N, C-alpha and C positions, 0 to 999 in steps of 0.2 A: 041525314041531310040528303036531299034528292039529287039525282043526276042533273035534272033541269036547273036546280039552283046553282050547282057547281059550274055548269056551262055558262049561265048568266054572269056568275062572278068572274069567270075568265074573260068574258067579253067586256065587262066593265073595266077590267084592267088593261085592255088592249091599247088604249090611248097613251098609257104610261110606259109600256113595256120596253120600248127602245130607249127610254131615258132612265139612267140611274138617278138623275136629278129630276125632281118632281115639279116641273113648270112647263108651261106651254107658251109658244110665241105665235101670235096671230097678226096678220097684215090685212087691212081692209082699205079699199079705195072707195071713197064716198061717191054715191051717184050724183050726176050732174043736176038732177032735180031735187036734191035733198034740201028741205027747209032748215033754217037754223035750229039747233037742238043741243042741250047740254050733253057733253060727251059721256058722262056717267049714265044718263038715260039712254042715249044712243047705243052704247055698247051693251047695256043690259038687255036691250031689245033685239040686238043683232047677234049675240053670242049665246049659244045654247047652254043652259044649266049654269049660268054665272049670275051671282047676286049683285045687287047694286053696291052692297057693302064691300064685296071683294074688288069690284072695279074701283071704288073710292080708295081702298088700301093700296091698290096698284098705282093710283095717281099720286098718293102721298109718298110712295117709294121711288117716284120718278120713272115708273115702268110704262107710262103711256106717252108715246111720242106722236106728234102731228107734224108732218113734213120735217121729220128728224129733230124736232125740238120738244122737250118735255113740257107738258101742259098740266094744269090743275083740273080738278073734277068739274069745275063750272065752265070750262072752255066750251064755246059754241061751235059745233061742227058746221063746216061750210062745204058746198059742192066741190068735189074732186080732191078734198083733203086725203092725204095718205096717212092712215093711222097704223101705228105699230104698238102692240101691247104685249107685255110679258106678265102672266099671272100664274101664281102657284096653284096646283091642284087642290081643290077643297078636300077635306077628310071624307072618306066614304062613310055612308050611313051604316056603320057597323056597331054591334053591341060589344063593347069591351068590358069584361069583368076584371077588376084589378086582381093581379096575381103576384105573389111574393117571389120575385125573380132577382137574383143578385145582379146589380148594375155597378160598374166601375165608373162613377161620376167624377170627372176631372175638373169641371167648372160648372157653376150654376148661378144665375141671378134671376131677376123678375121677367126677363125676356127670352133667355136661351138656356139650354143645357147641353154640355158637351160630354159625350160618353166614349169610353174606350171599350168597344164591343168585343165580347169573347166569341170564340169559334162555336158554331152550332146554334147560335141565337138568330132566329128569323126576325127581320125588322118589323114587318106588319102582317096581319092575317091575309091569307090568300088560299089558293087551291092546295089542300092537304095540310095547311097550317092554320087552324082556327083558334088556337090558344097557345100559351107559352111564348108569345112574341115579345119583342122589345116594347111595343106599345102597351101590352098588358102589364109589363114591369113598370113602365112609366106611370101608368094609371095608379098602381099600388104606391109608388114613391110619392106622387103628388097627394094622394089621399092621406098617407101616413104623416106627411109633413104639413098637412093643413093648407095646401096651396089650391087656390081656386083657378085652375087653368081653364081657358075658355071652353075647350071641348073634352076635358077630363084626361086626355092622354097626349096632348101636344100636337104640333103641326110639323109634318115631315117636309124637309126641303130637298134632301137627297137620301140615298140608302146605300148600303153595302151588302154583299151577298152573305148568306147564312154562314158559310165557312170561311169568310174573310174576317180577319180580326182588325181592330184598330179604331181610329177616331172618326166620329160623326157628330153632327150638330142637329138638334131639334129645337124648333121655335116654340114658344109658349103662347103666342098670340098671332093673329092674322097679320098685323102690321109688321112684326118682326119677320114673319115668314115671307112676306112680299119683298121686304128689303134685302133679305138674304137671297131670294130668288133672283133679284136684279144682279147681285154680285156673281152668282153662278152663270147667268146669261152673258154677262160681260167678261167672263173668264178671269175675274180678279181674285177668286178664291185660290189660296195657296194649298195645293195638295201634293203630297209625295207618298208613293207606295213602294214597298220593298217586296220583291218576288224572287223566288228561286225557280229558274227555268232550265229546261233541257238544252244541252248543246253549248258550244263556245261561239264567240262572235269575232269576226275579222276586225271590226271597228270598236272603238271605245264608247261611242254614242251614236244615236240615230233617231229617226222619226218614222212612225208607221201611220199611213193614211189609208182610208178605205171605208166606205159607208158600212154601217152595221145595222142589221135588221133581223127579224125572226127567220129562223131556218124553215124552208118549205118542207123539209123532211121530218123535223122534230120540233114541235112548238115550244119545248122546254129550252131549246138552245138558240143562240144567236149565231149569225154567220156574217162574213164580209162579202159585200157586193162591190168589187173593185171598179166596175163600170159606172157606179152611181145610179143604176136604174132602180134600185130599191133601197130601203133603209134610210138612215140619216147620217150626215157627215160625222166622222170620228177621226180625231188626231191624238196620237199617243207619242210622247217623247221618252226615250229610254237612255240609260247611262250605266255602263258596267261598273260595279262596285268591287266585285271579287270573282276571280276565275278559279274553277276547280277542274278544268279540263272537259269533263263530261256534262257538267252543269255549271250555271253561272248565276251569281246573285246580282240582280239589277235594281236600279232605282227607276221608277216610272213617274212621269208628270203628265197629267191629263189636261188637254185643252177643252175637250168635250166630256160629257159624262154619260155615255151609253151603257145600258145594261151589259155586264160581263165584258166591258171594253178591253181591259188589260188581258183578260183570259183569251178572248177570241182573236184579238190582234196578235197576241203572242203565238197562238196556234197558226194563224195565217202566214207568218213569216218562218214557220218551221221550228218554233221554240216554245212548245206548250209548257204551262206551269207544271212544276214537279208535283206528281200525284193528283193532277186534276182529271178526275175520272170522266167528266162531261166532255172535255176537249182533248182526250187522248194522252194525257200526261201520266196515267197510272200504269204504264208499261215501261220496260227498259227501252229507251229510244237511242241512247248513246252509251258506249262502253264496250266491255269485253264480253266474251262468252264463258268466262271462267265461272265455275259454280260458286266460288267464294265471293265474286262480284255480285252475282245474283242474290246471294244470301245477304250481302251488304245492303243492296237496294231494298230487299224485303224488310230488313230491319229498319231502314229509314222510313219506309211507308208505314210501318207499325208505330214508329215514334211520332210521325206526322200523318195522321189518317184523314187528311184533307188537302186541298190545294194550298200551295205555299205562297200566300199573299197577305200582306199586312199594310193597313193604312197608317203610315208612320207619322206624317206631319199634316197639320191643318191650321191655316191662317185665314183671317177674314177681318172685316171692319164691323165692329159691334153695331147692330141696327139702331140703337138708341143713343149711346154715348159717343159713337163714331171713333172709339178707341180701336187701335189695331191690336188684335189678339193673335197669339201664336201658341200652338200646343204641339208637343211631340210625345210619342209613346215608345217604350222599349219593345223590341221584338218579343213575342210570346215564347214561353218555354219550349214548346214543341218545335218551332222553327229554329230557335237557338241550339237545341240539342242536335238537330239534323245538320246544321251548318258546322257545328263542332266536329261531328263525325266526318264530314267531307274534308275539313281541314286536316284531321288526323290521317285520312285516307290518302290525300295527295302527298303527305309527308312520308308515306310508306308505313304508317302505323295502322293497326287494326283494332 
């Protein structure tokens, strides 16, 4: 695969990279001289690379507001209207060959599928990961079960990192995708993450704020821009679950869904995730200088060869039935093993 192709692929991802959630919010103020025109036609003509069908799905989901009121696809645009639209990113034009990849499916129906993702599984193809992704495994699953999903591998609404474990949802059609995107935009999706982080906290709970955007020094990483001059708004709420002195098990609740949000916000306040190599958590940041302690940490890193983050709870309104759904998943074995080691350590056991 050529270097030029890889560069183009990275550029095509740039609009999404600050969002762990895969939707876009656009605001348009209609010109004073605008003639009356159906809003689906107007938006198709004014937003680059968006199909009329995608606009119509956004309207059905209640994602198109004119002067702060939801409108249908046949609404006639008037001069000086203020249009706000939330639409989910269309699937990229990628060739997905079905691959037999084990997937822990916790719920599935005609519109959605909820997966408890394992560590090491990339969600979608990208730079350096052109096969072996969650989408390849979904294409296999849909093929083997005889399901005719609109684009063969489903429609992503959000994503979690390769080495993050836990719950995520994939839509099976554009209408479900649009309706779920609306819930993510309105912050009505229930999400709870558990993470083991370095250091202790003076308080039992708190909130981290600070725009998150791509690092100017390393495009693989995100960083916090506290002045708000770059990046996008990000809000993370945390609560202490268990203290081990040198590390702490926290629960995190997201208001926004930026890429690496918990990881980069935790680093920003001086508490990187345990064994998070990208954000500085793969070194001994708190503790003693004793060789036995260093050996203990090394053993923990071997048990948990990734950052200690798990998407534990997921709740949302079903896009078709409107039923409230809630899912929870147990901590994976590697995190459980390390937490057990810390519990023994603080009790003086080795």
